[in-house]
C-alpha positions in Angstrom: 11.4 195.9 -60.8 8.6 195.9 -58.2 8.9 194.2 -54.9 7.3 190.8 -54.8 5.6 190.1 -51.4 2.4 188.3 -50.6 2.1 190.5 -47.5 2.6 193.9 -49.1 0.7 193.4 -52.4 -2.7 194.9 -52.4 -5.1 192.4 -54.1 -8.0 193.8 -56.0 -9.8 190.4 -56.2 -9.3 186.7 -56.3 -7.6 185.7 -59.6 -9.4 183.0 -61.4 -7.2 180.6 -63.5 -7.6 177.8 -65.9 -5.0 175.0 -65.9 -4.2 173.6 -69.3 -2.0 170.5 -68.8 -2.7 168.8 -65.4 0.7 167.1 -65.1 3.3 167.7 -62.4 3.9 171.3 -63.3 0.2 172.1 -63.5 -0.2 170.5 -60.1 2.6 172.5 -58.6 1.4 175.9 -59.9 -2.2 175.2 -59.0 -1.2 174.4 -55.4 -0.9 178.2 -54.9 -4.8 178.2 -54.7 -4.7 175.8 -51.8 -2.1 178.0 -50.0 -3.8 181.3 -50.8 -7.5 180.6 -51.6 -8.3 184.3 -51.1 -5.8 185.2 -53.9 -6.3 182.5 -56.5 -9.0 180.0 -57.5 -8.8 177.3 -60.1 -12.0 177.4 -62.2 -11.1 175.2 -65.1 -8.9 172.3 -66.1 -8.1 170.9 -69.6 -6.1 167.7 -70.1 -6.7 164.7 -72.4 -5.9 162.3 -69.5 -9.0 161.5 -67.5 -7.1 160.7 -64.3 -5.0 163.9 -64.4 -7.9 166.3 -65.0 -10.1 164.5 -62.4 -7.4 164.6 -59.8 -7.0 168.4 -60.2 -10.8 168.8 -60.3 -11.1 167.1 -57.0 -8.3 169.1 -55.4 -9.8 172.4 -56.4 -13.5 171.5 -56.5 -13.9 172.6 -60.1 -17.4 172.4 -61.6 -18.0 169.5 -64.0 -18.9 171.8 -66.8 -15.4 173.4 -66.6 -13.5 170.2 -67.0 -12.3 169.7 -70.6 -10.5 167.0 -72.6 -9.3 169.5 -75.2 -8.2 173.1 -74.5 -9.7 174.1 -77.9 -13.2 173.7 -76.3 -12.2 176.2 -73.6 -11.4 178.8 -76.3 -14.9 178.3 -77.8 -16.6 179.3 -74.5 -17.1 182.8 -73.2 -14.1 184.0 -71.2 -14.6 182.8 -67.7 -11.2 183.3 -65.9 -8.5 186.0 -65.6 -5.5 183.8 -66.5 -4.4 180.5 -67.9 -1.5 178.2 -67.0 0.0 176.6 -70.1 1.7 173.4 -68.8 1.4 171.2 -71.8 4.3 169.3 -73.4 7.0 171.5 -74.9 5.9 171.1 -78.5 2.3 172.0 -77.5 3.0 175.4 -76.0 2.7 177.8 -78.9 -0.9 177.1 -80.1 -2.7 177.4 -76.8 -0.5 180.3 -75.6 -1.4 182.4 -78.7 -5.1 181.4 -78.6 -5.6 182.2 -74.9 -3.7 185.5 -75.3 -5.9 186.5 -78.2 -8.9 185.7 -76.0 -7.7 188.1 -73.4 -6.3 185.7 -70.8 -3.1 186.6 -68.9 -0.6 183.7 -69.6 1.7 181.8 -67.3 3.7 179.7 -69.7 5.9 176.8 -68.6 9.4 176.9 -70.0 10.6 176.6 -72.7 8.3 179.1 -74.4 8.2 177.0 -77.5 10.5 174.7 -79.5 11.3 177.0 -82.4 12.4 180.6 -82.3 9.6 181.6 -84.7 7.0 180.2 -82.3 8.6 182.1 -79.4 8.3 185.3 -81.3 4.7 184.6 -82.2 3.8 184.1 -78.6 5.3 187.4 -77.5 3.6 189.2 -80.4 0.2 187.7 -79.5 0.6 188.7 -75.8 1.9 192.2 -76.6 -0.8 192.9 -79.2 -3.6 191.6 -76.9 -2.3 193.6 -73.9 -2.0 190.6 -71.6 0.7 189.7 -69.1 3.1 186.9 -70.1 5.2 185.2 -67.5 7.5 182.4 -68.6 8.3 180.0 -65.9 12.0 180.6 -65.5 11.6 179.8 -61.9 15.2 180.4 -60.9 14.7 184.1 -61.5 12.4 184.0 -58.4 14.8 182.0 -56.1 15.6 184.6 -53.4 19.3 183.7 -53.2 19.8 183.7 -56.9 17.9 187.0 -57.2 20.4 188.3 -54.5 23.2 187.6 -57.0 21.8 190.1 -59.4 21.3 192.7 -56.7 24.9 192.3 -55.6 26.1 192.7 -59.2 24.0 195.8 -59.6 25.4 197.2 -56.3 28.9 196.9 -57.8 30.3 194.6 -55.2 32.5 192.8 -57.8 33.0 195.9 -60.0 32.8 195.4 -63.7 31.7 191.8 -64.5 34.4 190.2 -66.6 33.6 186.5 -66.6 30.7 184.2 -65.5 31.0 180.4 -65.0 27.8 178.5 -64.3 27.2 174.7 -63.8 24.0 172.7 -63.9 24.5 169.3 -62.4 21.3 167.5 -63.6 21.7 164.4 -61.4 22.3 160.8 -62.5 18.9 159.4 -61.8 17.0 162.6 -62.6 18.6 162.5 -66.1 17.8 158.8 -66.5 14.2 159.5 -65.4 13.5 162.6 -67.5 15.9 162.5 -70.4 16.5 158.7 -71.1 13.2 157.1 -70.2 11.0 160.1 -69.8 9.1 162.9 -71.7 12.3 164.8 -72.7 14.3 161.9 -74.0 13.8 162.4 -77.7 14.2 165.7 -79.5 11.5 164.9 -82.2 8.9 164.4 -79.5 10.0 167.2 -77.2 13.0 169.4 -77.7 16.8 169.4 -77.4 18.3 169.2 -73.9 19.7 172.7 -73.8 16.3 174.1 -74.4 14.3 171.6 -72.3 16.6 171.6 -69.2 19.0 174.5 -69.4 17.1 177.5 -70.8 16.8 178.4 -67.1 20.6 178.7 -66.9 21.2 180.5 -70.2 18.5 183.0 -69.1 20.3 183.6 -65.8 23.6 184.3 -67.6 21.9 186.6 -70.0 20.3 188.4 -67.0 23.5 188.7 -65.1 25.2 190.2 -68.2 23.0 193.2 -67.5 21.6 194.1 -70.9 24.8 193.5 -72.8 24.1 191.8 -76.1 25.7 188.4 -76.8 27.9 188.8 -79.9 29.4 185.3 -80.3 28.4 181.9 -79.0 29.9 178.4 -79.4 28.7 175.1 -78.1 29.8 171.5 -77.9 27.9 168.5 -76.5 27.0 164.8 -77.1 25.0 161.9 -75.9 27.2 159.7 -73.8 26.8 156.3 -72.1 23.1 155.8 -72.5 23.2 153.9 -75.8 22.9 150.3 -76.9 26.6 149.6 -77.2 27.1 150.2 -73.5 24.4 147.7 -72.4 26.1 145.2 -70.0 26.3 141.6 -71.1 23.4 139.7 -69.8 21.2 142.7 -69.1 17.5 142.4 -69.9 15.4 144.9 -71.8 13.4 145.7 -68.6 14.8 146.2 -65.1 12.2 144.0 -63.5 13.4 141.1 -65.6 17.1 141.9 -65.4 19.4 139.5 -63.5 22.1 142.2 -63.0 19.9 145.3 -62.2 21.4 145.2 -58.7 24.7 146.4 -60.1 23.1 149.2 -62.1 22.8 152.7 -60.6 20.1 153.5 -63.2 17.9 150.6 -62.3 14.2 151.4 -62.4 13.8 149.2 -59.3 16.1 151.5 -57.4 14.7 154.8 -58.7 11.0 153.9 -58.4 10.2 150.6 -56.6 12.5 151.2 -53.7 11.1 154.6 -53.1 7.4 153.6 -53.2 8.3 150.8 -50.7 9.6 153.4 -48.4 6.4 155.4 -48.7 7.7 158.0 -51.1 5.0 158.7 -53.7 6.1 162.2 -54.9 8.4 162.9 -57.8 9.7 160.9 -59.7 7.4 158.1 -58.6 4.2 160.1 -59.2 5.1 160.6 -62.9 5.2 157.0 -63.9 1.6 156.1 -63.0 -0.6 158.2 -65.3 -3.9 156.6 -64.5 -3.7 156.0 -60.7 -2.1 157.0 -57.5 1.3 155.3 -57.1 1.5 152.2 -54.9 3.5 149.0 -55.2 0.9 147.4 -57.5 0.6 150.4 -59.9 4.4 151.0 -59.9 5.0 147.4 -60.7 2.6 147.5 -63.6 4.1 150.7 -64.9 7.6 149.2 -64.8 6.4 146.0 -66.5 4.8 147.7 -69.5 5.6 151.5 -69.5 8.5 153.5 -70.7 10.0 154.0 -67.2 10.7 150.3 -66.8 13.0 150.1 -69.8 16.7 149.5 -69.6 18.5 152.8 -70.0 20.6 151.2 -72.7 17.5 150.2 -74.8 15.6 153.5 -75.0 14.9 155.8 -78.0 16.7 158.7 -76.3 18.9 161.1 -78.4 19.4 164.2 -76.4 22.8 165.4 -75.0 24.0 164.1 -71.6 26.7 166.8 -71.4 27.0 170.2 -73.2 29.0 173.4 -72.8 28.1 176.9 -74.1 30.7 179.6 -74.4 29.5 183.2 -74.9 31.0 186.6 -75.5 29.0 189.7 -74.7 29.5 193.3 -75.7 32.3 194.9 -73.8 34.4 191.7 -73.6 32.4 189.9 -70.9 32.7 186.2 -71.4 30.6 183.4 -70.0 30.9 179.6 -69.8 28.0 177.2 -69.1 28.2 173.5 -68.5 25.4 171.0 -68.2 26.2 167.4 -67.2 24.0 164.4 -66.4 26.4 162.4 -64.3 26.3 164.1 -61.0 25.3 163.2 -57.4 23.6 166.5 -56.8 20.3 167.3 -58.5 20.0 170.7 -60.1 22.0 172.4 -57.4 23.6 175.1 -59.5 27.0 176.4 -58.9 28.1 179.9 -60.1 31.3 182.0 -60.1 31.3 185.6 -61.2 34.6 187.4 -61.6 34.8 191.2 -61.6 37.3 194.0 -61.6 36.9 194.5 -57.8 36.0 191.1 -56.5 34.8 187.6 -56.9 31.4 186.1 -56.2 30.6 182.4 -55.9 27.4 180.6 -55.2 27.3 176.9 -54.1 23.6 176.4 -54.4 23.0 177.5 -50.8 24.8 180.8 -50.1 26.8 183.5 -51.8 30.4 184.3 -51.0 31.9 187.6 -52.1 35.6 188.4 -51.8 36.7 192.1 -52.0 40.1 192.4 -53.7 40.9 195.7 -51.9 40.1 194.7 -48.3 40.6 191.0 -48.8 37.5 190.5 -46.8 35.0 187.7 -47.4 31.3 188.4 -46.9 28.6 185.7 -47.0 25.1 186.5 -48.3 21.8 184.6 -48.3 18.2 185.6 -48.6 15.1 184.7 -46.6 12.2 182.8 -48.2 8.7 182.6 -46.9 7.7 179.8 -49.3 5.8 176.9 -47.6 8.1 173.9 -47.3 5.6 171.6 -49.2 5.4 173.9 -52.2 7.2 173.2 -55.5 9.7 170.9 -57.1 12.8 169.5 -55.5 15.8 171.6 -56.6 13.9 174.8 -57.1 14.5 176.3 -53.6 11.1 177.7 -53.1 11.3 179.5 -56.5 8.0 177.9 -57.7 6.1 179.6 -54.9 7.7 183.0 -55.5 7.0 182.7 -59.3 3.3 182.2 -58.5 3.3 184.9 -55.9 4.6 187.3 -58.5 2.3 186.3 -61.3 -0.9 186.4 -59.2 0.1 189.7 -57.8 0.9 191.1 -61.2 -2.5 190.0 -62.6 -4.5 191.1 -59.5 -2.9 194.6 -59.5 -2.4 195.0 -63.3 1.3 195.4 -62.6 3.5 193.6 -65.1 6.6 195.1 -63.4 6.3 192.3 -60.8 7.2 189.7 -63.5 10.9 189.0 -63.6 10.7 186.7 -66.6 8.5 188.8 -69.0 8.2 188.6 -72.8 11.1 190.6 -74.3 14.0 189.5 -72.1 12.8 185.9 -72.1 12.6 186.1 -75.9 16.2 187.2 -76.1 17.5 184.5 -73.8 15.6 181.8 -75.7 17.2 183.2 -78.9 20.6 182.7 -77.3 19.7 179.0 -76.6 18.7 178.4 -80.2 21.9 180.0 -81.4 24.0 177.9 -79.1 22.3 174.8 -80.3 22.9 175.9 -83.9 26.6 176.2 -83.0 26.7 172.7 -81.7 24.9 171.2 -84.7 27.0 173.2 -87.3 30.3 172.9 -85.4 31.1 176.6 -85.7 31.1 179.9 -83.8 27.8 181.7 -84.3 28.0 185.5 -84.6 24.9 187.1 -83.2 24.8 190.2 -85.4 21.3 191.3 -84.5 19.7 188.5 -86.4 15.9 188.6 -86.4 14.7 186.0 -83.9 12.1 184.7 -86.3 14.9 183.7 -88.7 17.0 182.1 -86.0 17.5 178.3 -86.2 16.6 175.7 -85.4 
């Protein structure tokens, strides 16, 4: 694995990129051009929403003839950039990823790769056959402290890894925003929760397992609380009309209106106003008529609020993952790795290692030169380091800088699909070298 450093990488030229999907993730990744204009330039934007594409056009001064409602139109033109960012909704990843790869564009693909195992395999095949770089946005791989965990494992500080425990606390209002009212609430429209939210985490476990194949997986999970039978007596269908919203922690008035009144117009407020910048008037209108103003007990959500995944890898290594919606902390992962010589724990901020022989405890962290304004809350600067790696890899034709490349990402996605199969079929799934293209769902 090559070192990722904006200072040490030798740039051959400014990397030109097209952003397909100008939502929150497209905005975050494109911001790298504002931080490092000599390294990256946004030269095209495709998005069916006029406000979203015009907003990104203004930020990056993109020419009018390179602004598109439909990405298919971009494909019809002569190739005019080096790379493309695919930041479309989950179910709309595969077609543009394959098309742009075949056109010769390097691909930065928002996670998950796609919503079926077969589509994931087709994306990898297209990128491999076309000889283009594929980087899947498993941003946690690029978090400096989380990357340090892998370095410590490889250095043998805990000996042979025997068991991994990993927790993703989604956050009570984050879950209500994204998975009850928002874009990832309904599997038919997006994808199942383990894929949409936790493919990051299964990927990390697979990575920490160090190349050992998962041989068995089981999973259990369910939708809890956010359903019609739990709607309080007297509650209205919309929070703005509800006489008891003051007693509800999931009130849209608290999550959105109170924030905008305090001057906070970033996530999650920025998401709910698709045609204008958020202010009190536009947020009020969005809550009156849009999906984010609905009572959390009257939505069409069907994805799990809590899920566990148990894995057995070659050599007897076991791993247990938990995802839960109902937490105070938002996406502040917690990890414990137990080995033959020591124990490693991560609390979302620093790493603690206990050596069984000496009984000494050592604390580890890692520096980050990511700008404070860059990226999503809860990603710890990882968005910046992901972009730093991808742009360096494209500029220098060096795919080794990518920590979340095609083959390993394909295998971790396979594990996610097999875990969900286990949950749906209520059985242990034996991963006996099954061809990914045949893997459910």
